[in-house]
MMTF fields as JSON, N, C-alpha, C and O atoms, coordinates in Angstrom:
{
  "mmtfVersion": "1.0.0",
  "mmtfProducer": "UNKNOWN",
  "numBonds": 211,
  "numAtoms": 212,
  "numGroups": 53,
  "numChains": 1,
  "numModels": 1,
  "chainsPerModel": [1],
  "groupsPerChain": [53],
  "chainIdList": ["A"],
  "bondAtomList": [4, 2, 8, 6, 12, 10, 16, 14, 20, 18, 24, 22, 28, 26, 32, 30, 36, 34, 40, 38, 44, 42, 48, 46, 52, 50, 56, 54, 60, 58, 64, 62, 68, 66, 72, 70, 76, 74, 80, 78, 84, 82, 88, 86, 92, 90, 96, 94, 100, 98, 104, 102, 108, 106, 112, 110, 116, 114, 120, 118, 124, 122, 128, 126, 132, 130, 136, 134, 140, 138, 144, 142, 148, 146, 152, 150, 156, 154, 160, 158, 164, 162, 168, 166, 172, 170, 176, 174, 180, 178, 184, 182, 188, 186, 192, 190, 196, 194, 200, 198, 204, 202, 208, 206],
  "bondOrderList": [1, 1, 1, 1, 1, 1, 1, 1, 1, 1, 1, 1, 1, 1, 1, 1, 1, 1, 1, 1, 1, 1, 1, 1, 1, 1, 1, 1, 1, 1, 1, 1, 1, 1, 1, 1, 1, 1, 1, 1, 1, 1, 1, 1, 1, 1, 1, 1, 1, 1, 1, 1],
  "groupList": [{"groupName": "MET", "atomNameList": ["N", "CA", "C", "O"], "elementList": ["N", "C", "C", "O"], "formalChargeList": [0, 0, 0, 0], "bondAtomList": [1, 0, 2, 1, 3, 2], "bondOrderList": [1, 1, 2], "singleLetterCode": "M", "chemCompType": "L-PEPTIDE LINKING"}, {"groupName": "VAL", "atomNameList": ["N", "CA", "C", "O"], "elementList": ["N", "C", "C", "O"], "formalChargeList": [0, 0, 0, 0], "bondAtomList": [1, 0, 2, 1, 3, 2], "bondOrderList": [1, 1, 2], "singleLetterCode": "V", "chemCompType": "L-PEPTIDE LINKING"}, {"groupName": "THR", "atomNameList": ["N", "CA", "C", "O"], "elementList": ["N", "C", "C", "O"], "formalChargeList": [0, 0, 0, 0], "bondAtomList": [1, 0, 2, 1, 3, 2], "bondOrderList": [1, 1, 2], "singleLetterCode": "T", "chemCompType": "L-PEPTIDE LINKING"}, {"groupName": "ALA", "atomNameList": ["N", "CA", "C", "O"], "elementList": ["N", "C", "C", "O"], "formalChargeList": [0, 0, 0, 0], "bondAtomList": [1, 0, 2, 1, 3, 2], "bondOrderList": [1, 1, 2], "singleLetterCode": "A", "chemCompType": "L-PEPTIDE LINKING"}, {"groupName": "HIS", "atomNameList": ["N", "CA", "C", "O"], "elementList": ["N", "C", "C", "O"], "formalChargeList": [0, 0, 0, 0], "bondAtomList": [1, 0, 2, 1, 3, 2], "bondOrderList": [1, 1, 2], "singleLetterCode": "H", "chemCompType": "L-PEPTIDE LINKING"}, {"groupName": "ASP", "atomNameList": ["N", "CA", "C", "O"], "elementList": ["N", "C", "C", "O"], "formalChargeList": [0, 0, 0, 0], "bondAtomList": [1, 0, 2, 1, 3, 2], "bondOrderList": [1, 1, 2], "singleLetterCode": "D", "chemCompType": "L-PEPTIDE LINKING"}, {"groupName": "GLY", "atomNameList": ["N", "CA", "C", "O"], "elementList": ["N", "C", "C", "O"], "formalChargeList": [0, 0, 0, 0], "bondAtomList": [1, 0, 2, 1, 3, 2], "bondOrderList": [1, 1, 2], "singleLetterCode": "G", "chemCompType": "PEPTIDE LINKING"}, {"groupName": "PRO", "atomNameList": ["N", "CA", "C", "O"], "elementList": ["N", "C", "C", "O"], "formalChargeList": [0, 0, 0, 0], "bondAtomList": [1, 0, 2, 1, 3, 2], "bondOrderList": [1, 1, 2], "singleLetterCode": "P", "chemCompType": "L-PEPTIDE LINKING"}, {"groupName": "TYR", "atomNameList": ["N", "CA", "C", "O"], "elementList": ["N", "C", "C", "O"], "formalChargeList": [0, 0, 0, 0], "bondAtomList": [1, 0, 2, 1, 3, 2], "bondOrderList": [1, 1, 2], "singleLetterCode": "Y", "chemCompType": "L-PEPTIDE LINKING"}, {"groupName": "ILE", "atomNameList": ["N", "CA", "C", "O"], "elementList": ["N", "C", "C", "O"], "formalChargeList": [0, 0, 0, 0], "bondAtomList": [1, 0, 2, 1, 3, 2], "bondOrderList": [1, 1, 2], "singleLetterCode": "I", "chemCompType": "L-PEPTIDE LINKING"}, {"groupName": "GLN", "atomNameList": ["N", "CA", "C", "O"], "elementList": ["N", "C", "C", "O"], "formalChargeList": [0, 0, 0, 0], "bondAtomList": [1, 0, 2, 1, 3, 2], "bondOrderList": [1, 1, 2], "singleLetterCode": "Q", "chemCompType": "L-PEPTIDE LINKING"}, {"groupName": "GLU", "atomNameList": ["N", "CA", "C", "O"], "elementList": ["N", "C", "C", "O"], "formalChargeList": [0, 0, 0, 0], "bondAtomList": [1, 0, 2, 1, 3, 2], "bondOrderList": [1, 1, 2], "singleLetterCode": "E", "chemCompType": "L-PEPTIDE LINKING"}, {"groupName": "SER", "atomNameList": ["N", "CA", "C", "O"], "elementList": ["N", "C", "C", "O"], "formalChargeList": [0, 0, 0, 0], "bondAtomList": [1, 0, 2, 1, 3, 2], "bondOrderList": [1, 1, 2], "singleLetterCode": "S", "chemCompType": "L-PEPTIDE LINKING"}, {"groupName": "ARG", "atomNameList": ["N", "CA", "C", "O"], "elementList": ["N", "C", "C", "O"], "formalChargeList": [0, 0, 0, 0], "bondAtomList": [1, 0, 2, 1, 3, 2], "bondOrderList": [1, 1, 2], "singleLetterCode": "R", "chemCompType": "L-PEPTIDE LINKING"}, {"groupName": "LYS", "atomNameList": ["N", "CA", "C", "O"], "elementList": ["N", "C", "C", "O"], "formalChargeList": [0, 0, 0, 0], "bondAtomList": [1, 0, 2, 1, 3, 2], "bondOrderList": [1, 1, 2], "singleLetterCode": "K", "chemCompType": "L-PEPTIDE LINKING"}, {"groupName": "LEU", "atomNameList": ["N", "CA", "C", "O"], "elementList": ["N", "C", "C", "O"], "formalChargeList": [0, 0, 0, 0], "bondAtomList": [1, 0, 2, 1, 3, 2], "bondOrderList": [1, 1, 2], "singleLetterCode": "L", "chemCompType": "L-PEPTIDE LINKING"}, {"groupName": "CYS", "atomNameList": ["N", "CA", "C", "O"], "elementList": ["N", "C", "C", "O"], "formalChargeList": [0, 0, 0, 0], "bondAtomList": [1, 0, 2, 1, 3, 2], "bondOrderList": [1, 1, 2], "singleLetterCode": "C", "chemCompType": "L-PEPTIDE LINKING"}],
  "groupTypeList": [0, 1, 2, 3, 4, 5, 1, 2, 6, 7, 8, 5, 1, 9, 1, 10, 1, 11, 3, 11, 12, 9, 5, 13, 0, 6, 10, 0, 1, 1, 10, 14, 0, 10, 0, 9, 11, 6, 9, 2, 13, 2, 15, 2, 16, 7, 9, 1, 5, 15, 3, 12, 13],
  "groupIdList": [1, 2, 3, 4, 5, 6, 7, 8, 9, 10, 11, 12, 13, 14, 15, 16, 17, 18, 19, 20, 21, 22, 23, 24, 25, 26, 27, 28, 29, 30, 31, 32, 33, 34, 35, 36, 37, 38, 39, 40, 41, 42, 43, 44, 45, 46, 47, 48, 49, 50, 51, 52, 53],
  "secStructList": [7, 7, 3, 3, 3, 3, 7, 1, 1, 1, 7, 1, 3, 3, 3, 3, 7, 7, 7, 1, 1, 2, 2, 2, 2, 2, 2, 2, 2, 2, 2, 6, 4, 4, 4, 1, 6, 6, 7, 7, 7, 7, 7, 7, 7, 7, 7, 7, 7, 4, 4, 4, 7],
  "xCoordList": [-1.893, -1.885, -1.77, -2.41, -0.959, -0.786, -1.716, -2.491, -1.651, -2.527, -2.848, -2.127, -3.919, -4.282, -4.861, -5.634, -4.48, -4.936, -5.352, -4.618, -6.529, -6.921, -6.092, -5.904, -5.595, -4.759, -5.177, -5.893, -4.732, -4.954, -3.665, -2.592, -3.773, -2.583, -2.573, -3.63, -1.391, -1.302, -1.672, -1.834, -1.809, -2.139, -3.504, -3.938, -4.176, -5.5, -5.415, -6.155, -4.503, -4.387, -2.914, -2.167, -2.509, -1.195, -1.443, -2.157, -0.841, -1.003, 0.354, 1.345, 0.397, 1.624, 1.432, 0.475, 2.335, 2.278, 3.59, 4.613, 3.549, 4.747, 4.869, 3.873, 6.082, 6.332, 7.68, 8.54, 7.855, 9.1, 10.286, 11.436, 10.01, 11.092, 10.581, 9.375, 11.525, 11.167, 10.473, 9.517, 10.946, 10.318, 8.861, 7.989, 8.602, 7.227, 6.348, 5.178, 6.9, 6.136, 5.768, 4.635, 6.728, 6.45, 5.372, 4.499, 5.427, 4.394, 3.026, 2.026, 2.99, 1.737, 1.136, -0.069, 1.97, 1.488, 0.956, -0.138, 1.72, 1.318, 0.131, -0.812, 0.156, -0.881, -2.181, -3.249, -2.11, -3.329, -3.787, -4.915, -2.938, -3.372, -3.669, -4.681, -2.802, -3.01, -4.166, -4.566, -4.698, -5.84, -7.175, -8.225, -7.151, -8.373, -8.885, -8.139, -10.157, -10.754, -10.587, -10.86, -10.149, -9.972, -8.535, -8.171, -7.71, -6.294, -5.57, -5.51, -5.034, -4.353, -2.837, -2.127, -2.339, -0.89, -0.63, -1.461, 0.536, 0.957, 2.381, 3.117, 2.748, 4.118, 4.537, 3.908, 5.591, 6.065, 7.327, 8.291, 7.316, 8.463, 8.814, 8.245, 9.74, 10.11, 10.745, 11.509, 10.418, 11.048, 12.3, 12.246, 13.425, 14.701, 15.207, 15.446, 15.37, 15.84, 17.314, 17.639, 18.187, 19.623, 20.183, 21.239, 19.51, 20.006, 20.043, 20.864, 19.174, 19.105, 20.126, 20.185, 20.925, 21.878, 23.218, 24.13],
  "yCoordList": [8.415, 9.199, 10.665, 11.113, 11.391, 12.813, 13.611, 14.435, 13.378, 14.07, 13.151, 12.188, 13.455, 12.746, 13.768, 14.641, 13.654, 14.611, 13.874, 13.018, 14.205, 13.747, 14.539, 15.744, 13.88, 14.555, 14.153, 13.168, 14.912, 14.549, 13.965, 14.157, 13.269, 12.665, 11.162, 10.544, 10.57, 9.107, 8.499, 7.283, 9.303, 8.785, 9.298, 10.361, 8.551, 8.943, 9.74, 10.704, 9.326, 9.934, 9.953, 9.024, 11.012, 11.04, 11.13, 12.011, 10.206, 10.141, 10.355, 9.746, 11.215, 11.422, 10.776, 11.086, 9.885, 9.212, 9.422, 9.747, 9.236, 9.247, 7.887, 7.302, 7.398, 6.126, 6.202, 7.0, 5.373, 5.409, 4.828, 5.031, 4.1, 3.541, 3.232, 3.173, 3.037, 2.636, 1.278, 1.056, 0.375, -0.947, -0.832, -1.494, 0.0, 0.175, 0.804, 0.446, 1.733, 2.338, 1.277, 1.236, 0.422, -0.66, -1.593, -2.01, -1.925, -2.784, -2.122, -2.778, -0.817, -0.074, -0.117, -0.315, 0.068, 0.063, -1.318, -1.437, -2.352, -3.715, -4.196, -4.756, -3.992, -4.55, -3.753, -4.319, -2.472, -1.655, -1.129, -1.398, -0.391, 0.267, -0.723, -0.59, -1.716, -2.654, -3.623, -4.355, -3.639, -4.495, -3.805, -4.439, -2.529, -1.783, -2.192, -2.182, -2.549, -2.967, -1.875, -0.704, -2.251, -1.318, -0.858, -0.384, -0.987, -0.62, -1.816, -2.892, -1.615, -2.71, -2.596, -3.587, -1.386, -1.214, 0.123, 1.031, 0.211, 1.444, 1.772, 0.909, 3.012, 3.472, 4.244, 5.242, 3.796, 4.435, 5.222, 4.68, 6.494, 7.388, 8.054, 9.093, 7.475, 8.072, 9.442, 9.662, 10.36, 11.678, 11.572, 11.156, 11.95, 11.89, 13.315, 14.02, 13.734, 15.079, 15.007, 14.838, 15.132, 15.035, 16.319, 16.283, 17.421, 18.701, 18.746, 19.462, 17.998, 18.059, 17.152, 17.114, 16.427, 15.497, 16.102, 15.446],
  "zCoordList": [2.898, 1.68, 2.079, 3.029, 1.355, 1.605, 0.7, 1.187, -0.625, -1.566, -2.739, -3.004, -3.426, -4.657, -5.622, -5.227, -6.895, -7.904, -9.17, -9.662, -9.699, -11.026, -12.025, -11.856, -13.06, -14.048, -15.451, -15.636, -16.434, -17.823, -18.372, -17.8, -19.459, -20.061, -19.863, -19.728, -19.845, -19.802, -18.449, -18.356, -17.407, -16.076, -15.654, -16.099, -14.802, -14.318, -13.024, -12.825, -12.146, -10.825, -10.431, -10.736, -9.756, -9.123, -7.622, -7.145, -6.895, -5.445, -4.8, -5.204, -3.801, -3.039, -1.676, -0.966, -1.313, -0.015, 0.725, 0.122, 2.017, 2.832, 3.507, 3.931, 3.6, 4.265, 4.963, 4.59, 5.972, 6.73, 5.971, 6.362, 4.877, 4.068, 2.666, 2.425, 1.746, 0.382, 0.411, -0.331, 1.257, 1.364, 1.797, 1.235, 2.783, 3.273, 2.195, 2.064, 1.427, 0.342, -0.696, -1.175, -1.039, -1.98, -1.479, -2.242, -0.196, 0.397, 0.317, 0.028, 0.575, 0.532, -0.87, -1.028, -1.878, -3.256, -3.621, -4.172, -3.32, -3.7, -2.885, -3.445, -1.586, -0.715, -0.726, -0.496, -0.985, -0.897, -2.25, -2.665, -2.938, -4.171, -5.285, -5.972, -5.476, -6.574, -6.313, -7.218, -5.113, -4.8, -5.078, -4.978, -5.422, -5.706, -7.081, -8.06, -7.148, -8.415, -9.469, -9.203, -10.643, -11.741, -11.919, -12.996, -10.886, -11.024, -11.638, -11.044, -12.81, -13.506, -13.432, -13.603, -13.175, -12.987, -12.309, -12.331, -11.714, -11.055, -11.481, -11.959, -11.304, -11.556, -10.321, -9.971, -9.657, -8.435, -8.746, -9.288, -8.403, -8.626, -7.298, -6.964, -6.539, -5.253, -5.442, -6.381, -4.539, -4.52, -3.675, -2.518, -4.256, -3.555, -3.376, -4.356, -2.14, -1.849, -1.458, -0.282, -2.423, -2.169, -1.549, -0.916, -1.716, -1.21, 0.309, 0.882, 0.968, 2.427, 3.111, 4.34, 2.339, 2.952, 3.13, 3.633]
}
């Protein structure tokens, strides 16, 4: 995990993570975050930096 922030609005927390691939990020969300008691769903929004390509 890189950062986590409590927020107001429709979401409770925004977490920024880094992973070596989109697949690994998905595994991290499913295997770790969704297994935490009280988490009923997640929304993953990958950051895509097209300017650096």
